[in-house]
N, C-alpha and C positions, 0 to 999 in steps of 0.2 A: 550547492553544486553537482550539483551529476555528472560522474564519469564516466563513460561506451560499460567499462566492468561494472564497477558499482547498477547502473540498471540492471544490465544482465542477472547479475546475483539480485537484487530487486524485482525484477522481472516473473525472474529463478519461483523467486521464493512469497513469490503468489500466484505458483502456479504458467504460468506461462512459461512455457520449454519457447524461445523462439533459436533461431542458428545465430552466428551470431552480424550475420547476413539482413539477417530479420533483421535484429537488434539497431545496428547502424542504416537500415533506411524508416527506421521509426523515427530513432533521433535524426535524420536529418529533416525531414517531415512532420518536426516540431523545435527544430535549432532555428529561434528566427537569427542566431549570430555568427550561426554555423563555428562552435569552437569545442565542440563536441563535447561539453558536457553544459545539460542541459538547469534549469533554473524551477526552482516551486508549481510554477504555471505549466511549466515547461510538459513538467511532472504528471501533474494533474490531465493536463489534453492527450500526453500518450495512454495512458489509463485513460482513462474515458474512450481514446480511439479503441483501444486493446479488448472493452467491453464488449461492444458495438457493433465489429468481427465478429464478440468469440456466443453472441445472443444474449439468453437469459435467462437458461439452464446454464451453460458458463459463468453468466455475472453471481450465480449465487455458488459454485461449486469454490468459486475464485478463495470468491470470497470467508469461502468452513475452509480450504487451507489455511487461508490468512490466519484465521481464526485458532484452527490447532498447533499452525505451526510458534503463534504466539505462546498455548500452552489450554486453550479450549477444548473441548472433545469435536469429533468430528457431527454427533445426535444436536450437534448446537447447543450442548447443558455446557457448565461448567462455566470460567470465568481466564481471562487474558489481568492482568496484576501488571494495574499501569506501571507500572516502575519496569516490568518486563518493555512492556510497549516504548517508554520513555526511552527506556539502554536501547528499542530499534532504532530509534529513531533516531537516537545521537550516533548511532554505530552509524547509521547509512549518510551522517552527517544531511539529515537535511532540517531543515530551516522550517519548521511547524511549528506553533504553537500549541501546542497540545493539551495547557491552566486551561488555553480561554476554549477551548474545540469542550475538554471535560465538565468543566462550568455548567454547561449543558446540560451531560448525560448525567452525569458521578456525583448529584442534586447530597448526595448524603453522605459522600468522597470518605467510599467504603476503600475504595485502595484498591477497586477492581470491576470488570462492564464484562456486560454476559450479552450474548452472541447477537442479540435487539441493539443495544446499544453500540458495538467494534460498527457493526451493521454501517449504525444511520451518519457514524466516523467517514468513510469512503465516504456514503452518498453524497 
């Protein structure tokens, strides 16, 4: 589960700079149980709604910003270490099975993913 404060921090790290009121309103839209926390499905619906509001250019910008925040480069070169991604997921207490997702992406088990692989995680 992700709380309102955690959601604000996550959304900020993904490039969505919304006010506390905006986050609360968005949380209310996806929080089906109205307990001020959201589960993974609700979080993904929220991120998808943000993508739709921002348009196609914002989608790519946000993905690049998240890629850079995790160690990649703004020109989409470089790599994100899987361990850093795993630690970020743990830090935000997200219930994402990264191993299942990476089984398809990191077939050579290099321990890192490039921008294309990173973006496909978010699609």
